[in-house]
C-alpha positions in Angstrom: 64.6 126.2 78.1 67.3 124.8 75.8 68.3 122.1 78.3 64.6 121.1 78.8 64.3 120.8 75.0 67.4 118.7 74.7 66.2 116.2 77.4 62.7 116.1 76.0 64.2 115.2 72.6 66.3 112.4 74.3 63.2 110.9 75.9 61.2 111.2 72.6 64.0 109.5 70.7 64.2 106.6 73.2 60.5 106.1 73.2 60.2 106.4 69.4 62.7 103.5 68.8 61.7 101.6 71.9 62.5 98.1 70.5 65.9 99.1 69.3 66.5 100.9 72.6 65.6 97.8 74.6 67.9 95.7 72.4 70.7 98.2 72.8 70.3 98.2 76.6 70.2 94.4 76.9 73.2 93.9 74.5 75.2 96.5 76.5 74.1 94.8 79.8 75.2 91.4 78.6 78.6 92.8 77.4 79.2 94.7 80.6 78.0 91.8 82.7 80.5 89.4 81.1 83.2 92.1 81.5 82.3 92.5 85.1 82.4 88.7 85.6 86.0 88.8 84.2 86.9 91.5 86.7 85.5 89.3 89.5 87.5 86.4 88.2 90.7 88.5 88.4 89.9 89.6 92.0 89.1 86.0 93.0 92.4 84.8 91.5 94.3 87.5 93.3 92.6 86.6 96.6 93.5 82.9 96.1 97.1 83.7 95.5 97.2 85.9 98.6 95.4 83.3 100.7 97.3 80.2 99.7 100.8 81.2 98.6 101.9 81.6 102.2 100.7 78.1 103.0 102.3 76.4 100.0 104.8 73.7 100.9 107.3 71.4 99.3 106.8 67.9 100.5 109.8 65.5 100.5 108.4 62.0 100.5 110.7 59.4 101.9 111.3 55.9 100.4 109.8 52.7 101.8 112.8 51.8 103.9 112.9 55.0 105.9 109.1 55.2 106.1 108.8 51.6 107.5 111.7 51.8 110.0 111.9 55.4 111.3 108.9 56.9 113.2 110.8 59.9 114.6 113.3 60.8 111.8 116.2 59.6 114.0 117.9 57.4 111.4 121.0 58.6 109.8 119.4 59.1 106.4 116.3 60.9 107.6 118.2 63.1 110.1 120.7 64.1 107.5 118.0 65.1 105.1 116.2 67.1 107.8 119.3 68.9 108.9 120.2 69.7 105.3 116.8 71.3 104.8 116.8 73.2 108.1 120.1 74.8 107.4 119.1 75.7 103.9 118.7 79.6 103.7 115.5 79.3 101.6 113.7 77.1 104.2 111.6 78.6 107.0 110.6 75.4 108.8 110.6 71.6 108.4 108.1 69.2 110.0 108.4 65.4 109.9 105.3 63.3 109.4 105.6 59.5 109.9 103.3 56.9 108.4 100.9 56.8 111.3 100.5 60.5 111.3 100.0 60.5 107.5 97.3 57.9 107.8 95.5 59.8 110.5 95.6 63.0 108.4 94.3 60.9 105.5 91.4 59.7 107.6 90.5 63.2 108.6 90.5 64.5 105.1 88.4 61.6 103.7 86.2 60.9 106.7 83.1 61.3 104.5 84.2 58.6 102.0 84.3 55.3 103.9 84.9 53.3 100.7 88.1 55.1 100.1 89.2 54.7 103.8 88.8 50.9 103.6 91.2 50.8 100.7 94.0 52.7 102.4 96.4 51.2 105.0 99.1 53.0 107.1 101.9 51.0 105.2 100.6 52.4 101.9 101.4 56.0 102.9 105.0 57.2 103.0 106.6 59.3 105.7 107.5 62.9 104.6 109.2 66.1 105.4 106.9 69.2 105.0 109.1 72.1 104.0 107.8 75.7 104.4 109.8 78.3 102.4 110.4 81.9 102.9 109.6 82.5 99.2 107.2 79.8 97.9 107.8 80.9 94.4 111.4 79.6 94.6 110.2 76.1 95.4 111.8 74.7 92.2 115.2 75.1 93.8 114.4 72.7 96.6 112.8 70.2 94.2 115.8 70.1 92.0 118.3 69.9 94.9 116.6 67.1 96.8 115.0 64.9 94.1 117.0 61.7 93.8 118.8 62.1 97.1 119.4 59.0 99.3 116.2 58.2 101.2 114.0 60.4 99.0 111.2 58.7 96.9 110.0 61.9 95.2 109.4 65.6 95.9 106.0 67.2 95.5 105.8 70.9 94.9 102.3 72.3 95.9 103.1 75.5 94.1 102.9 73.7 90.8 99.4 72.4 91.6 98.4 76.0 92.6 99.8 77.3 89.4 97.9 74.8 87.3 94.7 75.5 89.2 95.1 79.2 88.6 95.8 78.6 85.0 92.4 77.0 84.7 90.8 80.0 86.3 92.7 82.3 84.0 91.5 80.4 81.0 87.9 80.9 82.3 88.6 84.6 82.8 90.0 84.9 79.2 87.0 83.1 77.8 84.7 85.5 79.6 86.6 88.5 78.3 86.4 87.2 74.7 82.6 86.7 74.9 82.3 90.2 76.4 84.3 91.6 73.5 82.0 90.0 71.0 78.9 91.3 72.8 80.5 94.8 73.1 81.0 94.8 69.3 77.3 93.9 68.9 76.4 96.7 71.3 78.5 99.2 69.4 76.8 98.3 66.1 73.4 98.6 67.7 74.2 102.0 69.1 75.4 103.2 65.8 72.4 101.8 64.0 70.0 103.3 66.5 71.5 106.8 66.2 71.3 106.6 62.4 67.6 105.5 62.5 66.8 108.2 65.1 68.5 110.9 63.1 66.7 109.8 59.9 63.2 109.8 61.5 63.9 113.4 62.7 65.7 114.7 59.7 63.0 117.3 58.9 62.8 118.9 62.3 66.6 118.9 62.5 66.9 120.6 59.1 64.4 123.3 60.2 66.4 123.9 63.4 69.6 124.3 61.3 67.8 126.8 59.0 66.8 129.0 62.0 70.4 129.1 63.3 70.8 126.1 65.6 74.4 124.8 65.7 75.3 121.3 64.5 76.4 120.4 68.0 73.1 121.5 69.5 71.0 119.5 67.0 73.2 116.4 67.4 73.4 116.5 71.2 70.1 114.7 71.8 71.2 111.7 69.7 74.5 111.5 71.6 72.7 111.6 74.9 70.3 108.9 73.8 73.3 106.6 73.3 74.8 107.6 76.7 71.5 107.1 78.6 71.0 103.7 77.0 74.6 102.8 78.0 74.0 103.9 81.6 70.9 101.8 81.8 72.8 98.9 80.3 75.4 99.2 83.0 72.7 99.3 85.7 71.1 96.2 84.3 74.5 94.4 83.9 75.4 95.2 87.5 72.0 93.9 88.7 72.5 90.8 86.7 75.8 90.1 88.5 74.1 90.5 91.9 71.4 88.1 90.9 74.0 85.6 89.5 75.9 85.8 92.8 72.9 84.9 95.0 71.3 82.3 92.6 74.3 80.5 91.2 77.8 81.5 92.4 77.3 81.3 96.1 76.0 77.7 96.0 78.9 76.7 93.7 81.6 78.3 95.8 80.2 76.8 99.0 80.9 73.4 97.6 84.5 74.2 97.2 84.9 74.9 100.9 87.6 77.5 101.4 89.5 76.6 98.3 87.9 79.4 96.2 87.0 82.6 98.1 83.4 83.7 98.0 82.5 86.8 96.0 81.3 89.5 98.3 78.4 91.9 97.4 80.7 94.9 98.1 83.1 93.7 95.4 80.3 94.0 92.8 79.4 97.5 93.8 83.0 98.6 94.3 85.1 98.7 92.2 83.3 96.6 89.5 80.1 98.7 89.2 81.8 102.1 88.7 84.2 100.5 86.1 81.2 99.2 84.2 79.5 102.5 84.3 82.6 104.4 83.2 83.2 102.0 80.3 79.6 102.1 79.3 79.5 105.9 79.1 82.9 106.1 77.3 81.9 103.5 74.7 78.5 105.0 74.1 79.8 108.5 73.8 82.6 107.7 71.5 80.4 105.5 69.3 77.6 108.1 69.2 80.1 110.9 68.3 81.8 108.9 65.6 78.5 107.8 64.1 77.1 111.4 64.0 80.3 112.7 62.3 80.4 109.9 59.7 76.8 109.4 58.9 74.8 112.4 59.9 75.5 115.5 57.8 73.0 118.0 59.3 
């Protein structure tokens, strides 16, 4: 009987302040949706690092003299560089690419852009040594050692580009978390205000219950559960919003990047993001409700 009374009071409270309840649910949903988006950002960045770090290379571009006269890396300058790289303990493999091969690869990459293909000629592309490392994160050692050597025009570290690209994604993730924090603050204030209003509108009946022996915890439990129920509904709406966003916006955007940025799978939203959002929602709602009742509700 007591349990049924408590739950009936919760439903009554939510219906009595329906506009504030809806506002609380939507604000919580926006906050949790942004937080969930940040979590998906983190998972995407982790997948990109796992996918691309093993394929990161250091490319040693050779000067024009070597590029124009040596098609098989048989000259003394090119052979010495290649042997030095192959015997380096940090290097896993070395592949030589002459001008013709570089031009063919350029054509394959930009086959859909004929205007760009017309501008390029084989003689404009340098020969290169593609160096794969056992530990791509130590690529700076190779860059420092071989930059400025005889026959070397410059050394390109793909890991640096990957790091810059990931920094851009990290900045987007941080911005998402900041917006989520602001929305969470608004949700906390709404929860606190809703509980105060709900308690004020039912102050008479609560007072009567206290007079007949009801404990303070028993009279305040419905208000606390109102906040938790609204938080749970906010988590559900926020998760649904992420699913809708995936199919209506994110999938089409990520398809245009090819395989550069991994797609977000539906399972990633439901696990582990959705349980995290639900847990955070319940925790914040419960703590906010408890503190509000202790500070502002004296019955």
